[in-house]
C-alpha positions in Angstrom: -271.6 -172.2 -7.8 -274.1 -174.9 -7.2 -277.8 -174.3 -6.4 -279.6 -177.5 -5.3 -283.4 -177.5 -5.3 -285.8 -180.5 -4.9 -286.4 -180.8 -8.7 -283.3 -179.4 -10.3 -279.6 -178.5 -9.8 -278.1 -175.4 -11.3 -274.3 -175.3 -11.9 -272.6 -172.0 -12.8 -269.0 -171.8 -14.0 -267.0 -168.5 -13.5 -263.4 -167.5 -13.8 -261.2 -165.1 -11.9 -257.7 -163.7 -11.5 -256.8 -167.0 -10.0 -259.0 -169.5 -11.8 -258.7 -170.1 -15.6 -261.7 -169.9 -17.8 -260.8 -173.4 -19.0 -257.9 -175.7 -19.4 -256.7 -177.6 -22.4 -254.1 -180.4 -22.1 -252.9 -182.9 -24.7 -255.1 -181.8 -27.5 -258.3 -182.0 -25.3 -261.0 -179.4 -24.7 -260.0 -177.4 -27.7 -263.1 -175.2 -27.7 -263.6 -174.6 -24.0 -263.0 -170.9 -24.1 -266.4 -169.8 -22.8 -266.8 -172.5 -20.1 -265.9 -170.2 -17.3 -267.5 -167.0 -18.6 -270.9 -167.8 -17.0 -272.0 -171.1 -18.5 -275.1 -172.1 -16.6 -276.2 -175.8 -16.7 -279.6 -176.9 -15.5 -279.8 -180.6 -14.5 -283.5 -181.6 -14.3 -283.4 -185.2 -15.3 -283.8 -184.8 -19.0 -280.3 -186.0 -20.0 -279.8 -182.8 -22.1 -276.1 -182.7 -21.3 -275.4 -186.3 -22.3 -275.0 -188.2 -25.5 -273.8 -186.1 -28.3 -274.1 -182.8 -26.4 -270.5 -181.5 -26.4 -269.7 -181.8 -30.1 -273.1 -180.5 -31.2 -273.9 -177.7 -28.7 -271.5 -175.1 -30.3 -269.1 -174.5 -27.5 -269.1 -170.8 -28.2 -272.8 -170.7 -27.3 -273.1 -172.1 -23.8 -276.3 -171.0 -22.0 -275.7 -168.1 -19.6 -272.7 -166.7 -21.5 -272.4 -163.5 -23.5 -270.4 -164.3 -26.6 -269.0 -163.0 -29.9 -268.1 -166.5 -30.9 -264.4 -165.6 -31.2 -261.9 -168.4 -30.6 -258.2 -168.8 -31.2 -255.6 -171.6 -31.7 -254.3 -173.3 -28.6 -250.5 -173.3 -28.8 -249.4 -175.1 -25.7 -250.7 -177.1 -22.7 -251.5 -175.7 -19.3 -251.9 -172.1 -20.5 -253.9 -169.9 -18.1 -256.9 -167.9 -19.3 -257.4 -165.5 -16.4 -259.9 -162.8 -15.8 -258.2 -159.3 -15.4 -260.9 -158.3 -12.9 -261.1 -159.6 -9.4 -264.9 -159.3 -9.0 -265.9 -163.0 -9.3 -267.7 -164.7 -6.4 -271.0 -164.8 -4.6 -273.1 -164.8 -1.5 -275.3 -167.5 0.1 -277.2 -168.4 3.2 -277.3 -172.0 2.1 -280.9 -171.6 0.8 -280.8 -168.5 -1.4 -277.8 -166.7 -3.0 -276.2 -164.8 -5.8 -273.2 -165.2 -8.0 -271.6 -162.1 -9.7 -268.7 -161.5 -12.1 -267.1 -158.7 -13.9 -264.9 -159.9 -16.8 -263.1 -159.4 -20.0 -262.3 -162.0 -22.7 -259.0 -160.3 -23.4 -256.9 -163.1 -21.9 -259.3 -165.8 -23.1 -260.0 -165.4 -26.8 -258.2 -162.0 -27.3 -261.6 -160.3 -27.7 -262.3 -156.9 -26.2 -265.7 -158.1 -25.1 -266.5 -157.4 -21.5 -269.5 -157.5 -19.2 -270.9 -157.4 -15.7 -273.2 -160.3 -14.7 -275.2 -161.5 -11.7 -277.3 -164.5 -11.1 -279.8 -164.7 -8.3 -280.8 -168.2 -7.1 -284.2 -167.9 -5.5 -287.0 -170.3 -4.6 -287.6 -172.1 -7.9 -286.4 -169.1 -9.9 -283.1 -168.0 -11.3 -282.8 -164.4 -12.3 -280.0 -163.4 -14.7 -278.8 -159.9 -15.1 -276.2 -158.4 -17.4 -274.9 -154.9 -17.9 -271.9 -153.0 -19.3 -271.8 -155.3 -22.3 -269.2 -153.6 -24.5 -266.8 -154.5 -27.3 -264.7 -153.1 -30.1 -265.1 -156.2 -32.2 -266.9 -156.1 -35.5 -268.6 -159.4 -34.5 -272.2 -160.3 -33.7 -272.5 -160.3 -29.9 -275.3 -162.1 -28.1 -276.3 -163.5 -24.7 -277.3 -167.1 -24.8 -280.4 -167.7 -22.7 -280.8 -171.2 -23.9 -279.2 -173.7 -26.2 -280.6 -177.0 -25.0 -280.3 -180.4 -26.6 -283.7 -182.1 -27.0 -283.4 -185.8 -26.2 -287.0 -186.0 -27.5 -287.0 -183.7 -30.6 -290.8 -183.8 -30.7 -291.0 -181.8 -27.4 -292.7 -178.4 -28.2 -290.8 -175.2 -28.0 -292.8 -171.9 -28.1 -292.0 -168.2 -27.9 -294.8 -165.8 -26.9 -297.2 -168.6 -27.6 -295.9 -169.4 -31.1 -294.6 -172.9 -31.5 -291.5 -173.4 -33.6 -291.1 -176.3 -36.0 -287.8 -178.1 -36.4 -285.7 -176.0 -38.8 -287.3 -172.7 -37.9 -285.3 -169.6 -36.7 -287.3 -166.5 -35.8 -286.2 -163.1 -34.4 -289.1 -161.7 -32.4 -289.5 -158.4 -30.7 -291.4 -157.5 -27.4 -291.0 -161.1 -26.1 -292.1 -161.6 -22.5 -292.0 -165.4 -22.2 -291.0 -168.7 -23.8 -291.5 -172.3 -22.9 -289.9 -175.6 -23.6 -291.9 -178.8 -22.9 -290.1 -181.6 -21.3 -291.1 -185.3 -21.3 -292.2 -184.7 -17.7 -293.2 -181.6 -15.8 -289.8 -181.5 -14.0 -288.0 -181.5 -17.3 -289.9 -178.5 -18.7 -288.4 -175.0 -18.7 -290.0 -171.6 -18.5 -288.3 -168.4 -19.6 -289.6 -164.9 -18.6 -288.2 -161.5 -19.7 -289.0 -158.7 -17.1 -288.7 -156.1 -19.9 -290.1 -156.9 -23.3 -287.0 -158.2 -25.2 -286.0 -158.9 -28.8 -284.8 -162.5 -29.0 -283.7 -164.9 -31.7 -285.3 -168.3 -31.2 -284.8 -171.5 -33.0 -285.5 -175.2 -33.0 -282.9 -176.9 -35.3 -280.6 -179.8 -35.9 -276.9 -178.9 -35.0 -274.0 -180.9 -36.2 -270.5 -181.4 -34.9 -267.6 -183.8 -34.7 -265.9 -185.3 -31.6 -262.5 -184.7 -33.2 -262.9 -180.9 -33.0 -262.9 -181.3 -29.2 -260.0 -183.7 -28.8 -257.3 -184.4 -31.4 -257.1 -188.0 -30.0 -260.6 -188.7 -31.2 -261.2 -190.3 -34.5 -263.5 -188.3 -36.9 -267.0 -188.9 -35.7 -269.6 -186.6 -37.2 -272.8 -186.4 -35.1 -276.0 -184.3 -34.9 -278.7 -183.5 -32.4 -281.8 -181.3 -32.1 -281.7 -178.1 -30.1 -284.0 -175.4 -28.8 -282.5 -172.0 -28.3 -283.0 -168.4 -27.2 -280.5 -165.6 -27.8 -280.6 -161.9 -27.0 -278.8 -160.0 -29.8 -276.5 -157.1 -28.8 -275.2 -156.3 -32.3 -271.6 -155.6 -33.5 -269.3 -153.6 -31.3 -272.0 -153.1 -28.6 -271.6 -150.3 -26.0 -273.0 -150.7 -22.5 -275.8 -153.1 -23.5 -277.8 -155.0 -20.8 -280.3 -157.8 -20.4 -282.5 -159.5 -17.8 -284.3 -162.8 -17.8 -285.7 -165.3 -15.4 -285.5 -169.1 -15.6 -288.4 -171.2 -14.2 -287.3 -174.8 -14.1 -290.3 -177.3 -13.9 -293.0 -174.7 -14.3 -296.0 -175.4 -16.5 -296.6 -173.4 -19.7 -299.7 -171.7 -18.2 -297.8 -170.8 -15.0 -294.9 -169.3 -17.1 -297.2 -167.1 -19.1 -299.1 -166.1 -16.0 -295.8 -165.2 -14.2 -294.7 -163.0 -17.1 -297.8 -160.9 -16.5 -297.4 -160.8 -12.7 -293.9 -161.4 -11.4 -293.0 -161.6 -7.8 -289.4 -160.5 -8.5 -288.4 -156.9 -9.0 -285.2 -155.8 -10.7 -283.9 -153.1 -8.4 -280.7 -152.3 -10.3 -278.8 -153.5 -13.3 -276.0 -151.0 -14.1 -272.3 -150.7 -14.0 -272.1 -150.3 -10.2 -275.1 -152.3 -8.9 -277.1 -155.4 -9.7 -279.9 -156.2 -7.3 -283.3 -157.9 -7.0 -286.2 -158.1 -4.5 -288.2 -161.3 -4.2 -291.6 -160.3 -2.8 -292.6 -163.9 -2.2 -289.7 -164.3 0.3 -289.3 -160.7 1.5 -285.7 -161.2 0.3 -283.4 -158.4 -1.1 -280.0 -159.2 -2.7 -277.6 -156.7 -4.0 -274.2 -156.8 -5.6 -272.2 -153.6 -5.3 -269.2 -153.3 -7.6 -268.5 -149.9 -6.2 -269.4 -148.1 -3.0 -272.9 -146.7 -3.5 -276.5 -146.6 -2.1 -279.6 -148.4 -3.2 -283.1 -148.9 -1.7 -281.9 -147.4 1.7 -278.8 -149.7 1.9 -275.4 -148.1 1.6 -272.2 -150.0 0.6 -269.2 -148.2 2.0 -267.0 -150.7 0.3 -267.5 -153.1 -2.6 -269.5 -156.1 -1.5 -272.6 -158.2 -1.7 -275.5 -158.3 0.8 -278.7 -160.3 1.3 -281.5 -159.1 3.6 -284.2 -161.6 4.6 -287.0 -160.2 6.6 -289.5 -162.3 8.5 -292.0 -161.6 11.3 -290.0 -160.3 14.1 -286.5 -160.9 12.6 -284.1 -159.6 10.0 -281.2 -161.7 8.7 -278.3 -159.9 7.0 -275.6 -161.8 5.0 -272.5 -160.1 3.7 -269.6 -161.2 1.5 -266.7 -159.9 -0.6 -266.8 -161.4 -4.1 -263.6 -159.7 -5.0 -261.7 -161.7 -2.3 -259.3 -158.7 -2.1 -260.6 -156.5 0.7 -259.7 -156.8 4.4 -263.0 -155.3 5.4 -266.5 -154.9 4.0 -268.9 -152.3 5.4 -272.6 -151.7 4.9 -275.1 -149.3 6.4 -278.5 -151.0 7.0 -281.7 -149.2 8.3 -282.2 -150.1 11.9 -285.5 -151.8 12.9 -287.1 -150.4 16.0 -287.1 -152.8 18.9 -284.7 -155.3 17.3 -281.7 -156.6 19.1 -278.8 -158.8 18.2 -279.7 -162.6 18.2 -276.6 -164.1 16.7 -273.7 -163.2 14.4 -270.6 -164.6 12.7 -267.5 -163.9 14.8 -266.0 -161.8 11.9 -268.8 -159.3 12.2 -268.9 -156.1 14.4 -271.7 -153.7 14.4 -272.7 -150.4 15.9 -275.5 -147.8 15.6 -275.0 -144.8 13.3 -278.0 -142.5 13.3 -281.0 -144.6 12.2 -278.8 -147.3 10.7 -276.8 -150.3 11.8 -273.1 -149.9 10.7 -272.1 -153.5 10.0 -268.4 -154.3 9.4 -267.0 -157.7 8.4 -263.5 -158.8 8.7 -262.8 -160.4 5.3 -259.0 -160.5 5.7 -259.1 -164.3 5.0 -260.0 -163.2 1.5 -261.8 -166.5 0.8 -265.1 -165.1 -0.4 -267.1 -166.6 2.5 -270.5 -165.3 3.5 -271.1 -163.9 7.0 -274.4 -163.6 8.9 -275.9 -161.3 11.5 -279.4 -161.8 12.8 -281.6 -159.2 14.6 -284.9 -159.8 16.2 -287.4 -158.9 18.9 
């Protein structure tokens, strides 16, 4: 999924029953196991993903992923590393959107680690939620909030106002925010934790070798400086969760202020639902992994829904991230005096009590988003 904003582009990589987590051919990409398990790349002009990034980043620690760092030998070309779960997709109105995925690493690294994740791409904010993080592995499990190469190692990295020196690693509790200075404002990154969180933070030199990624490469040891944030879940975690918000291009002062007064509410982050409400946009987005109700909305099937309210109108967008159902159905509270303005051909609707009963023909099973607009 790609989210394009004026000052940055966010690229999210996911895998499914049909799309492999990664591919390795001819001795190339030997450590790509976690690429499709939620790796989130932020392109903001700082060249952090260039140079010696790939051999030094630690490919088991890609930002956005939940990892136990387990890998295995690749025995043949063109092997498929598929997700046993179908829930992997998203929803969008071409301005805002969400991506969501339920997955297990069983077919990727052989690990029992599994999780449910959602990302919400808002106006200058990216909200990341994780739930159901569980594993039987006796391995340290953690969610990688950040692991960013510093093209300019002197750029300051601070956590809760404490600046880290190169070579420092600190585990801090009750963290609400962190900040990474860029060479320009656009290249800076703010991090906010809606619930006070224990994080491991570091600013350090990481080393690697290009040959570990591709057997055709000659040995070429390299190093680079990184700033990182990780949320520890411990060994053999059971039903752990996390939440954090990325603020690309925000100032340090704005990041700290946002941590004290957020305009995004986490409405659900559990095994069945992950949802947020953005007060600044009057925008609600929910991913329903099972039929259930939340905030007055009822999912009669699995599905994702966005509700964007404005003066005199209400836009509802619906999708099926599983790409398996022939129909998706939601109940949405009806607004008095509102009438249909436009809708996707695949949508039918009726009135049921005080609600609109909205049904979407998703028989194409392509994960597309469908829109219905009501207004005065």
